[in-house]
C-alpha positions as CSV (number, residue, x, y, z in Angstrom):
1,X,10.4,9.9,7.6
2,X,11.9,12.3,10.2
3,X,13.3,15.7,9.2
4,X,15.7,17.8,11.1
5,X,15.1,21.4,11.9
6,X,17.7,24.1,11.6
7,X,18.5,23.6,15.3
8,X,19.2,19.9,14.8
9,X,16.0,18.7,16.5
10,X,13.8,16.2,14.8
11,X,10.5,17.6,13.6
12,X,7.8,15.4,15.1
13,X,4.6,15.2,12.9
14,X,2.3,12.5,11.9
15,X,2.9,10.9,8.5
16,X,0.4,11.7,5.8
17,X,-1.7,8.9,4.4
18,X,0.4,8.9,1.2
19,X,3.6,8.6,3.3
20,X,2.2,5.7,5.2
21,X,1.2,3.9,2.0
22,X,4.6,4.5,0.5
23,X,6.4,3.2,3.6
24,X,4.1,0.1,3.6
25,X,4.7,-0.6,-0.1
26,X,8.5,-0.4,0.5
27,X,8.3,-2.9,3.3
28,X,6.3,-5.7,1.7
29,X,7.2,-8.2,-1.0
30,X,3.9,-8.0,-2.9
31,X,2.3,-5.3,-5.0
32,X,0.1,-2.8,-3.1
33,X,-3.1,-2.0,-4.8
34,X,-4.7,1.5,-4.3
35,X,-8.1,-0.2,-4.2
36,X,-7.0,-2.5,-1.4
37,X,-5.5,0.4,0.5
38,X,-8.8,2.4,0.2
39,X,-10.8,-0.7,1.4
40,X,-8.6,-1.1,4.5
41,X,-8.7,2.6,5.3
42,X,-12.5,2.5,5.0
43,X,-12.6,-0.7,7.2
44,X,-10.4,1.0,9.8
45,X,-12.7,4.0,10.0
46,X,-15.7,1.7,10.3
47,X,-14.0,-0.4,13.1
48,X,-13.1,2.7,15.1
49,X,-16.6,4.1,14.6
50,X,-18.1,0.9,16.0
51,X,-15.6,0.9,18.9
52,X,-16.5,4.5,19.6
53,X,-20.2,3.8,19.7
54,X,-19.7,0.8,22.0
55,X,-17.6,2.8,24.4
56,X,-20.1,5.6,24.5
57,X,-22.8,3.0,25.3
58,X,-20.6,1.6,28.2
59,X,-20.0,5.1,29.5
60,X,-23.7,6.1,29.4
61,X,-24.8,2.9,31.1
62,X,-22.2,3.5,33.9
63,X,-20.2,0.3,33.1
64,X,-17.1,2.2,32.1
65,X,-17.2,5.9,33.1
66,X,-15.2,8.0,30.8
67,X,-16.7,11.4,29.8
68,X,-14.2,11.7,27.0
69,X,-16.2,9.3,25.0
70,X,-19.1,11.8,24.8
71,X,-16.8,14.1,22.8
72,X,-15.1,11.3,20.8
73,X,-18.6,9.9,20.0
74,X,-19.4,13.0,18.0
75,X,-16.9,11.9,15.4
76,X,-18.4,8.5,14.8
77,X,-20.9,9.5,12.1
78,X,-18.0,11.2,10.2
79,X,-15.9,8.0,10.5
80,X,-18.7,6.1,8.8
81,X,-19.3,8.7,6.1
82,X,-15.6,8.8,5.3
83,X,-15.4,5.0,5.0
84,X,-18.3,5.2,2.5
85,X,-16.5,8.0,0.6
86,X,-13.4,5.9,0.3
87,X,-15.1,2.8,-1.1
88,X,-17.9,4.6,-3.0
């Protein structure tokens, strides 16, 4: 869903969760359940939270040096919390 500005350029912005869900629902041949969407969103947050924790561990142990994971790692607890909010 791209929109043009007054100058004719495309406005680049991320899709909202609702826009992603609507695009997905239009592209599949089966009904899309809001409960299933919430479950998959919660699972995605959990997965990225786990990946984040793993990469922080690798960084701290010197196996894969990347200081950016120290900053990214701060968001892991919120990813887990949000997942619980979505399925709770």
